[in-house]
A tleap script that builds the chain and sets N, CA, C and O, in Angstrom:
source leaprc.protein.ff14SB
mol = sequence {
  NMET VAL GLU PHE ALA SER CYS VAL LYS GLY
  ILE ALA LEU ASN LEU GLU ASN GLU ASN VAL
  GLY ILE ALA VAL PHE GLY SER ASP THR ALA
  ILE LYS GLU GLY ASP LEU VAL LYS ARG ILE
  GLY SER ILE MET ASP VAL PRO ALA GLU LYS
  ALA MET LEU GLY ARG VAL VAL ASP VAL LEU
  GLY VAL PRO ILE ASP GLY ARG GLY ALA LEU
  GLN CARG
}
set mol.1.N position { -11.224 -17.308 15.508 }
set mol.1.CA position { -12.545 -17.873 15.673 }
set mol.1.C position { -12.683 -18.359 17.114 }
set mol.1.O position { -11.718 -18.780 17.752 }
set mol.2.N position { -13.917 -18.283 17.597 }
set mol.2.CA position { -14.239 -18.743 18.949 }
set mol.2.C position { -15.479 -19.633 18.892 }
set mol.2.O position { -16.232 -19.610 17.919 }
set mol.3.N position { -15.676 -20.411 19.945 }
set mol.3.CA position { -16.851 -21.278 20.024 }
set mol.3.C position { -17.450 -21.173 21.421 }
set mol.3.O position { -16.742 -21.241 22.425 }
set mol.4.N position { -18.765 -21.006 21.463 }
set mol.4.CA position { -19.497 -20.956 22.725 }
set mol.4.C position { -19.811 -22.374 23.191 }
set mol.4.O position { -19.682 -23.323 22.419 }
set mol.5.N position { -20.218 -22.522 24.442 }
set mol.5.CA position { -20.574 -23.833 24.994 }
set mol.5.C position { -21.704 -24.485 24.200 }
set mol.5.O position { -21.813 -25.711 24.166 }
set mol.6.N position { -22.549 -23.664 23.557 }
set mol.6.CA position { -23.666 -24.181 22.760 }
set mol.6.C position { -23.229 -24.603 21.363 }
set mol.6.O position { -24.075 -24.913 20.524 }
set mol.7.N position { -21.921 -24.623 21.094 }
set mol.7.CA position { -21.315 -25.007 19.810 }
set mol.7.C position { -21.501 -23.966 18.713 }
set mol.7.O position { -21.133 -24.222 17.566 }
set mol.8.N position { -22.055 -22.810 19.027 }
set mol.8.CA position { -22.173 -21.719 18.062 }
set mol.8.C position { -20.802 -21.071 17.933 }
set mol.8.O position { -20.113 -20.836 18.926 }
set mol.9.N position { -20.419 -20.786 16.689 }
set mol.9.CA position { -19.119 -20.172 16.445 }
set mol.9.C position { -19.262 -18.680 16.223 }
set mol.9.O position { -20.349 -18.180 15.932 }
set mol.10.N position { -18.156 -17.978 16.363 }
set mol.10.CA position { -18.124 -16.543 16.129 }
set mol.10.C position { -16.701 -16.089 15.899 }
set mol.10.O position { -15.764 -16.886 15.929 }
set mol.11.N position { -16.552 -14.797 15.671 }
set mol.11.CA position { -15.224 -14.226 15.476 }
set mol.11.C position { -15.100 -12.980 16.346 }
set mol.11.O position { -15.995 -12.135 16.375 }
set mol.12.N position { -13.981 -12.880 17.050 }
set mol.12.CA position { -13.739 -11.727 17.921 }
set mol.12.C position { -13.379 -10.524 17.059 }
set mol.12.O position { -12.467 -10.586 16.235 }
set mol.13.N position { -14.104 -9.431 17.259 }
set mol.13.CA position { -13.870 -8.222 16.475 }
set mol.13.C position { -13.100 -7.172 17.253 }
set mol.13.O position { -12.284 -6.456 16.674 }
set mol.14.N position { -13.335 -7.068 18.524 }
set mol.14.CA position { -12.592 -6.102 19.327 }
set mol.14.C position { -12.281 -6.689 20.695 }
set mol.14.O position { -13.115 -7.350 21.313 }
set mol.15.N position { -11.078 -6.437 21.143 }
set mol.15.CA position { -10.622 -6.922 22.440 }
set mol.15.C position { -10.328 -5.721 23.322 }
set mol.15.O position { -9.514 -4.867 22.972 }
set mol.16.N position { -10.994 -5.663 24.466 }
set mol.16.CA position { -10.779 -4.593 25.428 }
set mol.16.C position { -10.380 -5.220 26.757 }
set mol.16.O position { -10.424 -6.442 26.901 }
set mol.17.N position { -9.996 -4.409 27.719 }
set mol.17.CA position { -9.564 -4.940 29.019 }
set mol.17.C position { -10.632 -5.779 29.698 }
set mol.17.O position { -10.321 -6.825 30.267 }
set mol.18.N position { -11.876 -5.346 29.651 }
set mol.18.CA position { -12.957 -6.023 30.362 }
set mol.18.C position { -13.999 -6.658 29.446 }
set mol.18.O position { -14.889 -7.359 29.929 }
set mol.19.N position { -13.910 -6.432 28.142 }
set mol.19.CA position { -14.936 -6.905 27.207 }
set mol.19.C position { -14.317 -7.405 25.910 }
set mol.19.O position { -13.218 -7.008 25.524 }
set mol.20.N position { -15.050 -8.280 25.259 }
set mol.20.CA position { -14.699 -8.740 23.919 }
set mol.20.C position { -15.954 -8.650 23.070 }
set mol.20.O position { -17.009 -9.141 23.472 }
set mol.21.N position { -15.855 -8.032 21.907 }
set mol.21.CA position { -16.982 -7.985 20.978 }
set mol.21.C position { -16.866 -9.135 19.998 }
set mol.21.O position { -15.822 -9.318 19.372 }
set mol.22.N position { -17.935 -9.913 19.859 }
set mol.22.CA position { -17.905 -11.095 18.995 }
set mol.22.C position { -19.068 -11.043 18.014 }
set mol.22.O position { -20.209 -10.800 18.407 }
set mol.23.N position { -18.772 -11.272 16.729 }
set mol.23.CA position { -19.817 -11.462 15.725 }
set mol.23.C position { -20.198 -12.937 15.777 }
set mol.23.O position { -19.351 -13.807 15.576 }
set mol.24.N position { -21.469 -13.219 16.046 }
set mol.24.CA position { -21.953 -14.585 16.230 }
set mol.24.C position { -22.445 -15.135 14.896 }
set mol.24.O position { -23.237 -14.489 14.209 }
set mol.25.N position { -21.976 -16.327 14.530 }
set mol.25.CA position { -22.364 -16.983 13.282 }
set mol.25.C position { -23.394 -18.072 13.559 }
set mol.25.O position { -23.098 -19.257 13.404 }
set mol.26.N position { -24.571 -17.692 13.958 }
set mol.26.CA position { -25.626 -18.643 14.261 }
set mol.26.C position { -26.601 -18.028 15.242 }
set mol.26.O position { -26.583 -16.821 15.486 }
set mol.27.N position { -27.442 -18.863 15.793 }
set mol.27.CA position { -28.450 -18.397 16.740 }
set mol.27.C position { -27.795 -17.971 18.049 }
set mol.27.O position { -26.933 -18.669 18.584 }
set mol.28.N position { -28.215 -16.823 18.549 }
set mol.28.CA position { -27.659 -16.335 19.811 }
set mol.28.C position { -28.597 -16.574 20.993 }
set mol.28.O position { -28.372 -16.028 22.074 }
set mol.29.N position { -29.633 -17.374 20.808 }
set mol.29.CA position { -30.631 -17.569 21.866 }
set mol.29.C position { -30.064 -18.265 23.099 }
set mol.29.O position { -30.568 -18.051 24.202 }
set mol.30.N position { -29.034 -19.089 22.944 }
set mol.30.CA position { -28.459 -19.811 24.082 }
set mol.30.C position { -27.235 -19.098 24.649 }
set mol.30.O position { -26.561 -19.631 25.530 }
set mol.31.N position { -26.943 -17.894 24.147 }
set mol.31.CA position { -25.764 -17.149 24.590 }
set mol.31.C position { -26.203 -16.008 25.492 }
set mol.31.O position { -27.155 -15.288 25.191 }
set mol.32.N position { -25.490 -15.856 26.607 }
set mol.32.CA position { -25.808 -14.738 27.502 }
set mol.32.C position { -24.516 -14.062 27.958 }
set mol.32.O position { -23.433 -14.643 27.892 }
set mol.33.N position { -24.654 -12.841 28.414 }
set mol.33.CA position { -23.504 -12.089 28.904 }
set mol.33.C position { -22.806 -12.864 30.014 }
set mol.33.O position { -23.451 -13.386 30.923 }
set mol.34.N position { -21.504 -12.931 29.931 }
set mol.34.CA position { -20.718 -13.636 30.935 }
set mol.34.C position { -20.381 -15.067 30.574 }
set mol.34.O position { -19.574 -15.695 31.260 }
set mol.35.N position { -20.982 -15.612 29.501 }
set mol.35.CA position { -20.661 -16.974 29.076 }
set mol.35.C position { -19.188 -17.077 28.695 }
set mol.35.O position { -18.597 -16.133 28.169 }
set mol.36.N position { -18.619 -18.229 28.968 }
set mol.36.CA position { -17.247 -18.487 28.560 }
set mol.36.C position { -17.223 -18.956 27.114 }
set mol.36.O position { -18.115 -19.673 26.659 }
set mol.37.N position { -16.198 -18.541 26.410 }
set mol.37.CA position { -15.981 -19.010 25.045 }
set mol.37.C position { -14.558 -19.528 24.960 }
set mol.37.O position { -13.703 -19.164 25.768 }
set mol.38.N position { -14.311 -20.382 23.973 }
set mol.38.CA position { -12.942 -20.868 23.797 }
set mol.38.C position { -12.456 -20.537 22.395 }
set mol.38.O position { -13.225 -20.537 21.433 }
set mol.39.N position { -11.192 -20.262 22.304 }
set mol.39.CA position { -10.555 -20.031 21.013 }
set mol.39.C position { -10.378 -21.391 20.359 }
set mol.39.O position { -9.889 -22.325 20.995 }
set mol.40.N position { -10.769 -21.512 19.096 }
set mol.40.CA position { -10.696 -22.818 18.450 }
set mol.40.C position { -9.412 -23.011 17.650 }
set mol.40.O position { -9.199 -24.070 17.061 }
set mol.41.N position { -8.564 -21.996 17.629 }
set mol.41.CA position { -7.243 -22.164 17.031 }
set mol.41.C position { -7.206 -22.178 15.522 }
set mol.41.O position { -6.249 -22.677 14.931 }
set mol.42.N position { -8.227 -21.643 14.892 }
set mol.42.CA position { -8.211 -21.572 13.430 }
set mol.42.C position { -8.775 -20.232 12.991 }
set mol.42.O position { -9.474 -19.551 13.742 }
set mol.43.N position { -8.458 -19.876 11.769 }
set mol.43.CA position { -9.037 -18.674 11.197 }
set mol.43.C position { -10.313 -19.066 10.469 }
set mol.43.O position { -10.584 -20.252 10.279 }
set mol.44.N position { -11.086 -18.091 10.068 }
set mol.44.CA position { -12.327 -18.373 9.352 }
set mol.44.C position { -11.994 -19.012 8.010 }
set mol.44.O position { -11.189 -18.482 7.244 }
set mol.45.N position { -12.612 -20.138 7.734 }
set mol.45.CA position { -12.342 -20.901 6.519 }
set mol.45.C position { -13.674 -21.353 5.939 }
set mol.45.O position { -14.387 -22.148 6.551 }
set mol.46.N position { -14.006 -20.844 4.761 }
set mol.46.CA position { -15.269 -21.193 4.112 }
set mol.46.C position { -14.958 -21.836 2.768 }
set mol.46.O position { -14.290 -21.222 1.936 }
set mol.47.N position { -15.429 -23.062 2.538 }
set mol.47.CA position { -15.152 -23.716 1.265 }
set mol.47.C position { -15.899 -23.042 0.117 }
set mol.47.O position { -16.962 -22.451 0.310 }
set mol.48.N position { -15.338 -23.139 -1.051 }
set mol.48.CA position { -16.003 -22.666 -2.267 }
set mol.48.C position { -15.827 -23.769 -3.305 }
set mol.48.O position { -14.712 -24.036 -3.755 }
set mol.49.N position { -16.922 -24.401 -3.678 }
set mol.49.CA position { -16.834 -25.535 -4.596 }
set mol.49.C position { -18.082 -25.615 -5.456 }
set mol.49.O position { -19.082 -24.958 -5.165 }
set mol.50.N position { -18.032 -26.412 -6.506 }
set mol.50.CA position { -19.150 -26.525 -7.447 }
set mol.50.C position { -20.426 -27.009 -6.777 }
set mol.50.O position { -21.520 -26.638 -7.204 }
set mol.51.N position { -20.313 -27.825 -5.741 }
set mol.51.CA position { -21.498 -28.346 -5.046 }
set mol.51.C position { -22.319 -27.232 -4.409 }
set mol.51.O position { -23.477 -27.444 -4.049 }
set mol.52.N position { -21.732 -26.051 -4.268 }
set mol.52.CA position { -22.434 -24.923 -3.644 }
set mol.52.C position { -23.276 -24.137 -4.644 }
set mol.52.O position { -24.111 -23.328 -4.240 }
set mol.53.N position { -23.074 -24.360 -5.926 }
set mol.53.CA position { -23.832 -23.628 -6.942 }
set mol.53.C position { -25.324 -23.893 -6.791 }
set mol.53.O position { -25.752 -25.046 -6.736 }
set mol.54.N position { -26.109 -22.835 -6.726 }
set mol.54.CA position { -27.554 -22.952 -6.589 }
set mol.54.C position { -28.031 -23.231 -5.176 }
set mol.54.O position { -29.231 -23.397 -4.954 }
set mol.55.N position { -27.120 -23.286 -4.219 }
set mol.55.CA position { -27.470 -23.570 -2.831 }
set mol.55.C position { -27.440 -22.298 -2.007 }
set mol.55.O position { -26.812 -21.313 -2.394 }
set mol.56.N position { -28.126 -22.322 -0.863 }
set mol.56.CA position { -28.086 -21.216 0.085 }
set mol.56.C position { -27.333 -21.722 1.310 }
set mol.56.O position { -27.724 -22.712 1.930 }
set mol.57.N position { -26.241 -21.027 1.653 }
set mol.57.CA position { -25.416 -21.439 2.780 }
set mol.57.C position { -25.260 -20.275 3.758 }
set mol.57.O position { -25.428 -19.111 3.392 }
set mol.58.N position { -24.937 -20.609 5.009 }
set mol.58.CA position { -24.683 -19.550 5.991 }
set mol.58.C position { -23.255 -19.040 5.835 }
set mol.58.O position { -22.539 -19.452 4.923 }
set mol.59.N position { -22.851 -18.157 6.714 }
set mol.59.CA position { -21.544 -17.515 6.616 }
set mol.59.C position { -20.388 -18.511 6.731 }
set mol.59.O position { -19.274 -18.203 6.308 }
set mol.60.N position { -20.627 -19.685 7.287 }
set mol.60.CA position { -19.590 -20.702 7.409 }
set mol.60.C position { -19.663 -21.761 6.316 }
set mol.60.O position { -18.900 -22.727 6.347 }
set mol.61.N position { -20.570 -21.599 5.346 }
set mol.61.CA position { -20.684 -22.547 4.250 }
set mol.61.C position { -21.585 -23.732 4.529 }
set mol.61.O position { -21.581 -24.698 3.766 }
set mol.62.N position { -22.355 -23.684 5.602 }
set mol.62.CA position { -23.279 -24.772 5.955 }
set mol.62.C position { -24.618 -24.517 5.265 }
set mol.62.O position { -25.174 -23.426 5.396 }
set mol.63.N position { -25.155 -25.514 4.523 }
set mol.63.CA position { -26.426 -25.319 3.821 }
set mol.63.C position { -27.570 -24.978 4.772 }
set mol.63.O position { -27.725 -25.590 5.828 }
set mol.64.N position { -28.370 -23.984 4.372 }
set mol.64.CA position { -29.539 -23.586 5.164 }
set mol.64.C position { -30.792 -23.541 4.295 }
set mol.64.O position { -31.779 -22.898 4.652 }
set mol.65.N position { -30.748 -24.225 3.154 }
set mol.65.CA position { -31.865 -24.180 2.214 }
set mol.65.C position { -32.788 -25.394 2.321 }
set mol.65.O position { -33.720 -25.528 1.528 }
set mol.66.N position { -32.543 -26.282 3.293 }
set mol.66.CA position { -33.407 -27.438 3.487 }
set mol.66.C position { -33.197 -28.559 2.485 }
set mol.66.O position { -34.003 -29.487 2.423 }
set mol.67.N position { -32.131 -28.492 1.700 }
set mol.67.CA position { -31.872 -29.516 0.683 }
set mol.67.C position { -30.793 -30.507 1.100 }
set mol.67.O position { -30.246 -31.223 0.262 }
set mol.68.N position { -30.487 -30.549 2.384 }
set mol.68.CA position { -29.506 -31.512 2.882 }
set mol.68.C position { -28.074 -31.029 2.760 }
set mol.68.O position { -27.801 -29.884 2.399 }
set mol.69.N position { -27.171 -31.943 3.072 }
set mol.69.CA position { -25.739 -31.628 3.050 }
set mol.69.C position { -25.240 -31.445 1.622 }
set mol.69.O position { -25.856 -31.919 0.667 }
set mol.70.N position { -24.124 -30.754 1.496 }
set mol.70.CA position { -23.495 -30.599 0.188 }
set mol.70.C position { -22.926 -31.940 -0.258 }
set mol.70.O position { -22.361 -32.676 0.550 }
set mol.71.N position { -23.072 -32.254 -1.521 }
set mol.71.CA position { -22.506 -33.484 -2.079 }
set mol.71.C position { -21.075 -33.203 -2.506 }
set mol.71.O position { -20.842 -32.459 -3.459 }
set mol.72.N position { -20.137 -33.784 -1.816 }
set mol.72.CA position { -18.712 -33.506 -2.098 }
set mol.72.C position { -18.053 -34.642 -2.794 }
set mol.72.O position { -16.863 -34.571 -3.102 }
savepdb mol mol.pdb
quit
Protein backbone atom coordinates (compact mmCIF):
# COMPACT_ATOMS: atom_id res chain seq x y z
CA UNK A 1 0.00 0.00 0.00
CA UNK A 2 1.08 3.57 -0.69
CA UNK A 3 -0.16 6.99 0.38
CA UNK A 4 -0.08 10.25 -1.56
CA UNK A 5 0.59 13.66 0.03
CA UNK A 6 -3.19 14.27 -0.14
CA UNK A 7 -3.68 11.25 2.22
CA UNK A 8 -5.32 9.20 -0.56
CA UNK A 9 -4.22 5.58 -0.45
CA UNK A 10 -3.52 3.17 -3.27
CA UNK A 11 -1.80 -0.06 -4.16
CA UNK A 12 1.13 -0.48 -6.54
CA UNK A 13 0.24 -2.87 -9.34
CA UNK A 14 3.29 -2.73 -11.56
CA UNK A 15 6.83 -1.56 -10.97
CA UNK A 16 8.98 -0.53 -13.92
CA UNK A 17 12.35 1.21 -14.15
CA UNK A 18 10.85 4.66 -14.73
CA UNK A 19 7.17 4.21 -13.78
CA UNK A 20 4.89 2.72 -11.17
CA UNK A 21 1.25 1.89 -11.85
CA UNK A 22 -0.99 2.52 -8.85
CA UNK A 23 -4.68 1.73 -8.31
CA UNK A 24 -6.02 4.75 -6.39
CA UNK A 25 -8.54 4.13 -3.60
CA UNK A 26 -10.24 7.51 -3.51
CA UNK A 27 -10.46 10.77 -5.39
CA UNK A 28 -7.60 11.38 -7.79
CA UNK A 29 -8.31 15.10 -8.27
CA UNK A 30 -5.35 16.19 -6.09
CA UNK A 31 -2.93 13.68 -7.68
CA UNK A 32 -0.75 14.56 -10.64
CA UNK A 33 2.03 12.89 -12.58
CA UNK A 34 5.33 13.17 -10.77
CA UNK A 35 3.85 13.38 -7.25
CA UNK A 36 5.79 11.59 -4.56
CA UNK A 37 4.15 8.74 -2.70
CA UNK A 38 5.29 6.86 0.36
CA UNK A 39 5.05 3.20 1.20
CA UNK A 40 2.96 2.83 4.34
CA UNK A 41 4.42 -0.52 5.34
CA UNK A 42 1.23 -2.53 5.44
CA UNK A 43 -0.76 -4.74 3.15
CA UNK A 44 -4.36 -4.04 2.22
CA UNK A 45 -6.53 -4.78 5.25
CA UNK A 46 -10.31 -4.41 5.13
CA UNK A 47 -12.40 -5.23 8.20
CA UNK A 48 -15.44 -7.47 7.91
CA UNK A 49 -17.85 -7.22 10.82
CA UNK A 50 -21.56 -7.22 11.66
CA UNK A 51 -21.62 -3.40 11.83
CA UNK A 52 -21.08 -3.40 8.05
CA UNK A 53 -24.32 -5.26 7.29
CA UNK A 54 -26.64 -3.02 5.28
CA UNK A 55 -23.96 -0.35 4.86
CA UNK A 56 -22.18 0.91 1.75
CA UNK A 57 -18.40 1.11 2.16
CA UNK A 58 -15.50 1.93 -0.14
CA UNK A 59 -12.72 -0.50 -1.04
CA UNK A 60 -10.98 0.20 2.29
CA UNK A 61 -14.11 -0.37 4.41
CA UNK A 62 -14.86 3.32 5.04
CA UNK A 63 -18.62 4.11 5.01
CA UNK A 64 -19.75 6.16 2.00
CA UNK A 65 -23.51 5.93 2.51
CA UNK A 66 -23.89 9.14 4.55
CA UNK A 67 -24.93 7.27 7.71
CA UNK A 68 -21.83 8.11 9.74
CA UNK A 69 -19.07 5.94 11.11
CA UNK A 70 -19.46 2.24 11.75
CA UNK A 71 -20.55 1.40 15.29
CA UNK A 72 -17.90 -0.95 16.64
